[in-house]
N, C-alpha and C positions, 0 to 999 in steps of 0.2 A: 447457285446449285439447283438443278432441275429436280422436280418431284421424284422422277425415276432414280436419279443419283442419290437423293436423300434416303429413299427406300432401300437402296443397295447398301449404303453405309450403315443404316440402322440394322439391317439383316446381318451384316458382317460383325457388328458389335455384339449382337445377340449370340451369334455363333461362337465368337471368341469367349464370351462369358460362359456359355454352355460347355465349352471345352476346358474350362478352368483357368483361362487366361485372365489375369487381373486387368481391369479397365480403370484408368485413372479417374478419380472423382474429386469434387470439391469437398473440403472439410470446413463446414461453417462453424465459426466460433463467435459467440456473442461477446460484445464489449459494452458494458453499461457503466458509463462514467459521467461525472459532472463536467460538461463542456461549456456550460454557461452558469452564471450565478457566482456567489462568493467562493465556492469550492473549485471553480474552474482552474485556479492557480495550481491545483494538484491534478485535476482530471485531464487537462490538455496534455500535460507532460506524460501522464500515464498512457494516454492514447498514442502519443508519439513513440513511446517505448515499445508498445505492442506492434505498431506499424513498422518500425525499424526491424524488429526481430522477424516478423512475418515476411517482409520483403526479402530479407537475407535468406531465410529458409526456402522461400519459393525460388529464389535465384539459384539455389543449389539443388533444385529438383523437388522441393516440397518434402512431404513426409511419405516415404515409400511410394513416391511418384504422384501422390495426391497433393493438390494445391490448397493452401490455407486461404480461406476467404473470411475476412473480418466483417461482421455485421455490427455496426457501431450505432449506439443510441445514447442520447443525452438524458441522463436522469436528474440533472440540475441540482444535485446535492440535496434533494427533497425525498422524504420517505415515500410519499404518495406516488411520485414519479418513478421512483425505483421499483415499486410494486408493479406499476403499469408496464414499465420497460421489461422487467423480468418475464411477465406474462406474455408479452409480445414476442420476445426472443425465443422463449421455450416452446410456446404452444402454436404461435403463428409462423415464425421464421424457422422453427424446428432446428435450432442450433445444437451442436453436439454438447457444448458446455457454455458457461457464462463466466467471464471475468468481470469483477466489480462487486458492489458499487464502490464509489470513492470514499464515502464516510462511514464510520462504524454505525452511526444512527440509522443510516439507510440499510446497512447490512442486517441489522436486527429486524428490520421490517420486511426485507425482500428475500433473504436467504432461506426462510422456511418454505417459500414457494419452490425453490430449486430442490430442496430436500424432499418435499412431498411428491415431486415429479421425477425423483431419482435422477437428477441432473447435477453434474459437478458444478459447484460455484466456487470460484477461486479468487480470493481477495488479495490484492497487492498493496493495499494501503490501510487495511482495517487492523488496528492494534488493540482495541478494547478487549478486556477480559470477557469471556463467555461467547465470543463469536463462534468458535468451533464446537461449542457444546450444543449447537442447534441441530446437528445431525451429521451422519457419516459421509455425506456428499459435500461437506464444507471443508475447503482447504485454504491455506494462506501462506504466502512467503514473506509477509510483513511481520517482523519480529515483534512479539508482544511487549507492551510497555512494562509488564511484570518482569521481563527478562532484561530490559534496558535501563530503566530508571534507577534501580538500586546501584548499578555500576556507575551511572552518571553522578549520583549523589556522593558515593565514596570518592570519586575523582574530584568533585567540588570541595570536599572536606580537605583533601590532600593539597589541592591547588591554592585555595584561599584561606585555609585554617579556620573553616566555618565551625561555629559552636551553637549558633542560634539563627533561625530563619523565619521569615514570614511567608505565607502561602496565599496564592491567588489563583482561582480556577473558575471556569465556566460551569455552572451548576445545572444546565439544561441540555447538555450534549453528552452522548454515551462515551465518546473518546476522552473528553476533558474530565468527566466525572470519574471514569476508570483510571485515568492518569493520576488524579488526586488521591484516589484510594491507594494506589501503589506507592506514591510519594509518601503518604501518611504512614504506611506500614514500614517503609524503608527508613524514614526519619526516626520512628520509634525504635526500630531494631538497632540503628546506628547511634542511638542516644543523642540525637540532635534536638535541642529545644525549639519549640514553635512559639514565636512571640505573638502572632496574630494570624487568623485565617479569614480571608475575604472571598466573596463570590461576585460573579457578574452574569448577565444573561446574553445569549447570542444576539448580535446586532448592536450591543452597547458600544458607544464610542467615547464616552466620558468616564474615566476611571479615577478621577481626582479625589472623590470622597473616600474610596477604598484606600488609595495610596497615601492620603493624609493620615489615616489611622495607622497604616503600616509604618510610615515615617516616624510616628511618635514612639514606636516600640524599638527603633534602632536595631534592626536585624543585621546580621553579617552578609546575608544574601537573600534574594527573593526567589522562591520556588513558584514557577508559573506553569500550570497545566492548561495550555491555550493553543489555539490554531494561530497560524503565522500573522494574520492581519491584526487580530486583537493583541497578540503578543507585542507586535511592533508599536502599536499605539500606546500600550501600557509602558513600554520602555521609554518612549519619547516623553510621556507625561511624567514619568518618574524623574527623568533628567531635568525637566522644567521645574520640578519641585526641589532641585538641588541634591537629589539622592544619587549616590554613585555606586550603590551596591551591585555586584554582579548578579546576573539571572541564571537560573538553572531550569531547563525545559526538556520536553520530549521531542519526538520526531516531527510534531506539528510545526516546530520552529524551522524545520529544514526546507525552507523555500526562499527563493530570491526576493519574495515580497517583504521578508523581514528587513532586508537591507535597503530595499527601495524606499521604505517608510522611515525606519529607525536610523539608517545610515550608520555613522560611527558610534552612535549612542548604544548600539548593540554590542560593542566591543566587550570582551570578557564574558559573554554569554556562553555557558556550557550546554551542549546538546548531545544526546546519545542517539546512535543510528547504526544500522548494519552497513551503511555505505559512506564512503568519503571520496571526494574528487581527488584527494591526494593519495589514494591507494595506488601504489606503483605497479600492481599486477598487470601483466600484458592484456588479459581479457578486459580489464577496466579501461586501460588506456585506449584500446581499440574501440570499445563501445563509445567512449567520450568523443573520440575523433570522428567516428562514423555518424554519431548523433549530430554533432556540430555541422558536418558537411551536408547532412540531409535537411536539417531544420534551421540552420543559421544561428543557433544559440547553444549555450552550454546546458547539459542535462542536469537534473537534480536526482535526489534519492528515489523519487517516485517513478521517474522515467527508468532508472536503473532496475528497480524491482519489477516493473512491468516487463522490461526487456528480458530479464532472467526468467520470469514466470512463463513467458511464451516458449522459451527453450526447454524449460522443465516439462511443460505439457507435450512439446514435440518429442522429447525423449521417451515419455510414457507411451505416446501414440506410435512411436517406431516399433514398439514391442506388441502392438495390438493389430490383429488382422480384422479390419473393418468388414462387417457382414452385410451392411446395407440396411440392417434393422436398427432404427434409431434407439429403441429401448435396450437392445443388447449392446450396441456400441457405447452408449452412455455408461452402462454398467461396467463394460470392459475397461474404459478409461479410468473410472473410479477405482477399479481393482489394480490397475497398473501404476497409478500415480505414487502411492506410498513408498514404493521401493526406489524411486528416483533419487540419485545423488548428483549434485551439479556444482561446478566451480565456474562462476561467471563474473559479471561486473561487480556483484556484491560479495564475492568471495565464496567460500565453501558452504554448501547448503544441503540439508537433508530435512525430511519430515519427522515429526514425532507425534504419536497419537495423543489426542486430547482425552482427558479423563471423562468417563461417563458422568452424567449429571441428571438427577431426577428420573432415573431409569432409562434415559436416552443414550443411545450409542453416540460417541463423540466423533469429530472429524480429525483434521490434521493441522498442527501448528508448525511454525518454522523452528528448526534447530540451527541457530546461527549466532556467532559471537557479536557482541556490541562493540562499536567503536565510539570513543568520546572525542568530540570536536569542540574547538573554542573559536569564537568569533574574533577576528582581527582584520581591521581595515576593510570592512564590507564583505567579508566572506568567512566561511568556516574552514579552519585548518585542523589537522590532527593535533590533539593534545599530546605533547611529549611527556 
């Protein structure tokens, strides 16, 4: 295109804009996920979920004619990297909002940056208690462990006749510590005796000392607030000690990694989640088929939550008239999101306001039912 032609096109666009005619623009959305490191087993699936949804939306014309552009950064599952990535996306790339980070630990470090800059931060895999208490720009569609684990524990009592359990959890991670607190409260409320409580640190690979102590107390089941890789190794080592007790865990178990490592040793593990591959709803079946066609493998809970989250944001943005002022548009998105109701791959979803804490205005949590799954033959199936 010649210089003269470019000038004419630019002049025409200015004239259309002056006449009040909408000109399509890119909507830049930040994606801060762990694409490398131990948490990549979650982060890559999450990125795929966003990509699938954004590509579908753009193929249908985008949002009010505006194309979604994902600005993706690897926060490596580390607090320091999450902080750096959030600063880059918000202040340098000038994204409208940020999805992420992958782990609750990183969210506690990075989400305050988004709130201070009045930018929506939307977690799709952060379930620790207190995430949305960090400010009114914090949203999540990942269902809190506080909503899921008591349901899972009751299901375990019914399924296995449990009266006493041992507990094992990671004591240096926000997600696993929060899960432990919820499990502890649920066990007390449901009057289930705890025979022993053991802890481990992130990166540990040998759990036999803790498991030997647990074995001596002969529990009916083992409650484990753990991420998938640690959980899988714990299960394997439990079986090597001749222990056959079922495990009860949170959504950190909901990864193919659990079965890659533990294989059939994970059979009879119970796990609570808002999503199941066996959900027969049309929206879920379509999501699963489209995901497999695009990425060559089956999706997991984290891909499903990311996929739905993109559609939730798109629904909010469809009600917003973008002004071109980043400050005003960020605020408009924040004001539009709470009213969104959506029925997608993870089922019916709505937001609920988090309670204020320490004089701080709260953000928005997921209002969604928990589904209890049981491991059989290398996969999770719906508990009947």
